[in-house]
N, CA and C of each residue as an Amber inpcrd file, in Angstrom:
protein
   231
   6.0520000   7.8680000  20.5480000   6.6280000   7.5330000  21.9500000
   7.2810000   6.0310000  21.4140000   8.8730000   5.9020000  22.0530000
   9.5870000   4.5210000  21.4860000   9.4240000   4.0450000  22.7840000
   8.9690000   2.4940000  22.1830000   8.5350000   1.4400000  23.6600000
   9.5560000   1.3000000  24.2560000   9.7910000   0.5010000  25.2180000
  11.0230000  -0.0830000  26.2070000  11.6120000  -1.3240000  25.2430000
  12.4230000  -1.3110000  25.1330000  13.0470000  -2.1320000  24.1500000
  13.1440000  -3.5170000  24.9170000  12.6890000  -4.7040000  24.2350000
  12.4970000  -6.2630000  24.8930000  13.7960000  -6.1610000  25.1000000
  15.0440000  -8.0210000  26.1350000  16.2730000  -8.0890000  25.8280000
  16.1500000  -8.4200000  24.4880000  17.3310000  -8.6080000  23.8720000
  17.8890000  -9.3520000  23.0650000  17.0290000 -11.1270000  22.6750000
  16.5550000 -11.3200000  21.8420000  16.5210000 -12.7710000  22.1410000
  17.3960000 -13.8980000  22.0130000  18.2600000 -13.6740000  21.1270000
  19.4240000 -14.3470000  21.3330000  20.3880000 -14.5960000  22.4820000
  20.4500000 -13.2390000  23.5510000  21.5020000 -13.5750000  24.2010000
  21.0290000 -12.8330000  25.4820000  20.1370000 -12.0820000  25.4720000
  19.4790000 -12.1050000  26.6550000  19.5880000 -10.2660000  27.1730000
  20.3630000  -8.8110000  26.6460000  21.4750000  -8.1590000  26.1320000
  20.4370000  -7.3440000  26.4410000  21.2990000  -6.3920000  26.8920000
  20.0800000  -4.9580000  27.0720000  20.6900000  -3.9160000  26.6710000
  21.9180000  -4.1570000  25.7720000  23.1550000  -3.4290000  25.0930000
  22.7600000  -2.9140000  23.6740000  21.2480000  -2.0990000  23.8070000
  20.5670000  -1.9760000  22.5820000  20.6050000  -0.8130000  21.6010000
  20.6140000  -0.4880000  20.7450000  20.4520000   0.5180000  19.8780000
  19.8500000   0.8450000  18.7110000  19.2910000   2.0310000  18.4730000
  18.6410000   2.0620000  17.2510000  18.9670000   2.3050000  16.2460000
  19.8790000   2.2720000  14.9480000  20.5520000   2.6700000  13.7160000
  19.6700000   3.4430000  12.6700000  19.6860000   4.0800000  12.2660000
  19.2660000   4.3700000  11.1960000  19.6850000   4.5440000   9.6550000
  19.0920000   5.5020000   8.7520000  19.1610000   5.1870000   7.5920000
  18.4600000   5.8980000   6.8840000  19.0780000   7.1540000   5.9480000
  18.1100000   8.3700000   5.4030000  18.2300000   7.6710000   3.9800000
  17.2640000   6.9160000   3.2740000  17.2470000   6.5300000   1.7930000
  15.9100000   6.7070000   1.4950000  15.4990000   8.4140000   1.0210000
  14.6030000   8.8630000   0.4790000  13.4370000   9.3210000   1.6330000
  13.9550000   8.9600000   2.9540000  13.0950000   9.0840000   3.9860000
  13.7590000   8.0050000   4.8860000  13.4650000   8.1740000   6.0000000
  13.9390000   7.6430000   7.6190000  13.6790000   6.2130000   7.3050000
  13.8790000   5.6200000   7.9370000  14.2710000   3.9370000   8.2750000
  14.9430000   4.0060000   9.5900000  14.4290000   2.5530000  10.3530000
  15.5850000   2.1970000  11.4600000  15.2220000   0.8650000  11.6300000
  16.4270000   0.4170000  12.7350000  16.0300000  -1.3200000  12.9340000
  16.7800000  -0.8510000  14.7110000  16.5600000  -1.7180000  15.5730000
  17.1190000  -2.0460000  17.0340000  18.5270000  -3.3250000  16.5540000
  19.2670000  -2.4150000  17.3350000  20.3180000  -3.7290000  17.0790000
  21.2900000  -3.9410000  18.5260000  21.8190000  -5.4720000  18.8940000
  22.1830000  -5.4460000  19.4090000  23.4060000  -5.4250000  19.8510000
  24.2500000  -5.3690000  20.8400000  25.6660000  -4.5510000  20.8710000
  26.2520000  -5.4770000  21.7320000  25.3800000  -5.8680000  22.5100000
  26.2870000  -7.6330000  23.2230000  26.5290000  -8.4980000  22.3640000
  25.6950000  -9.3950000  21.4840000  25.8830000  -9.7880000  20.5150000
  26.0190000 -10.1640000  19.1690000  27.5540000  -9.4470000  18.8790000
  28.4810000  -9.6270000  17.3990000  26.8400000  -8.6620000  16.5310000
  26.5630000  -7.8680000  16.9830000  25.0130000  -6.7160000  16.3630000
  24.5940000  -7.7940000  15.9000000  23.4020000  -8.0460000  16.5100000
  21.9720000  -8.6280000  15.9090000  21.5670000  -7.7650000  15.6930000
  20.5730000  -7.4500000  14.3100000  19.6780000  -6.3040000  13.7830000
  18.6390000  -6.7110000  13.8880000  17.3380000  -6.3540000  14.6500000
  16.1790000  -6.8100000  14.2720000  15.4300000  -6.1050000  12.7020000
  14.3350000  -6.7420000  12.5900000  13.7490000  -5.7140000  11.2890000
  13.6670000  -4.4770000  11.3330000  13.8550000  -4.3790000   9.6700000
  13.4770000  -2.7100000   9.5020000  11.9750000  -2.1020000  10.1920000
  11.9620000  -0.6590000   9.9430000  11.4340000  -0.1200000  10.1150000
  10.3230000  -0.5740000   8.6320000   9.1220000  -0.7450000   8.5440000
   8.0250000  -0.7070000   7.8750000   7.8440000  -0.1420000   6.8650000
   8.0890000   0.9820000   6.6740000   7.4920000   2.5650000   6.2020000
   9.3730000   2.9380000   6.0860000   9.5120000   4.0620000   4.8650000
  10.4340000   5.1350000   4.7470000   9.7410000   6.8810000   5.5710000
   9.6350000   7.3590000   6.5290000   9.4570000   8.2930000   7.8390000
   9.5250000   9.6370000   6.9200000   9.0080000  10.1920000   7.5760000
   9.4630000  11.8670000   6.8860000  10.1070000  11.8570000   8.5650000
  10.6010000  11.5500000   9.9110000  11.8450000  11.8640000  10.5980000
  11.6250000  10.5610000  11.3470000  12.6930000  10.9040000  11.9820000
  13.5060000   9.7650000  12.6760000  12.8730000   9.2740000  13.9780000
  12.0530000  10.1780000  14.6540000  11.5110000   9.2970000  15.9990000
  10.0910000   8.4210000  15.5000000   9.6050000   9.4380000  14.0890000
   8.8510000   7.9200000  13.5610000   9.6820000   6.6560000  12.9850000
  10.3330000   6.5050000  12.4640000  11.2870000   5.2320000  12.2880000
  11.6610000   4.4180000  13.6220000  11.6170000   5.2500000  14.9230000
  12.7440000   4.4320000  15.4940000  10.7620000   3.8750000  16.3880000
  10.1840000   4.6700000  16.8240000   9.1140000   3.7560000  17.0470000
   8.2840000   2.8280000  16.1670000   8.7890000   2.4700000  15.5440000
   8.7790000   1.6760000  14.0670000   9.4070000   0.6320000  14.3530000
  10.6660000   0.4540000  14.4520000  11.5100000  -0.0930000  14.8630000
  11.2150000  -1.0510000  16.1180000  11.0970000   0.0670000  17.1700000
  11.2260000  -0.5830000  18.6700000   9.7480000  -1.6120000  18.5320000
   8.6310000  -1.3990000  17.9570000   7.0690000  -2.0690000  17.9350000
   7.7530000  -3.2190000  17.3320000   8.5750000  -3.5040000  16.4680000
   8.4490000  -4.6850000  15.3180000   9.6570000  -5.2850000  15.9560000
  10.7050000  -4.6170000  16.6460000  11.2870000  -5.5020000  17.3780000
  10.8230000  -6.3870000  18.7340000   9.4140000  -5.5660000  20.1680000
   9.2950000  -6.0030000  20.8530000   7.6770000  -6.7170000  19.8840000
   7.7080000  -6.5140000  19.1820000   6.4080000  -7.9680000  18.3820000
   6.7670000  -9.2290000  18.2860000   8.1840000  -9.7370000  18.2240000
   8.3600000 -11.6560000  18.1900000   7.8500000 -12.1160000  18.7570000
   7.1000000 -13.2530000  18.5630000   6.6080000 -14.0930000  19.6290000
   7.3630000 -14.8030000  20.4290000   6.9690000 -15.0910000  21.8390000
   7.3010000 -14.8400000  22.3860000   7.8820000 -17.1110000  23.0490000
   8.7060000 -17.7970000  23.7140000   8.5250000 -18.6440000  23.7040000
   7.8630000 -19.5600000  23.6350000   6.2400000 -19.3440000  24.6520000
   5.4230000 -20.7390000  24.6300000   4.3520000 -20.3230000  23.1430000
   4.3370000 -19.3600000  22.6460000   3.7960000 -18.9730000  20.8400000
   4.6210000 -20.1160000  19.9600000   6.2850000 -19.9020000  20.3830000
   6.7840000 -20.7240000  19.0610000   6.3940000 -22.1540000  19.6180000
   6.6020000 -22.2740000  20.7360000   6.1560000 -23.9600000  20.7030000
   5.2510000 -24.3560000  20.4370000   3.6960000 -23.3650000  20.5020000
   2.5470000 -23.8240000  20.3360000   2.6230000 -24.3600000  18.5540000
   3.6080000 -23.4540000  17.9970000   3.3280000 -22.7650000  16.6370000
   4.2200000 -24.3840000  16.2350000   5.2050000 -24.4440000  16.4740000
   5.7640000 -25.8280000  16.4540000   5.0090000 -27.2990000  16.6770000
   3.7000000 -27.4060000  17.1360000   3.3010000 -28.3140000  17.6920000
   3.3320000 -28.8090000  18.9970000   4.0470000 -28.3210000  19.5910000
   4.8900000 -28.5450000  20.9130000   4.0480000 -28.0640000  22.2000000
   4.2890000 -28.7790000  23.4140000   3.1170000 -27.9480000  24.3290000
   3.5860000 -27.4070000  25.7660000
């Protein structure tokens, strides 16, 4: 089951779409249509079907660090 996607980290938009490619197996990535088509990371593997690729891509899109986590990583409090 595909996770509910977090808003775009650049514009905060929710006009998101999942794009697919078939390169000896399905790959996918999430794309923001509100801010000049920003693309998230590709699915990690090539899958036998689209839903598996979409699930992986949505999980990777949603797993980015939050603002607080980034501040701590940069040494800010």
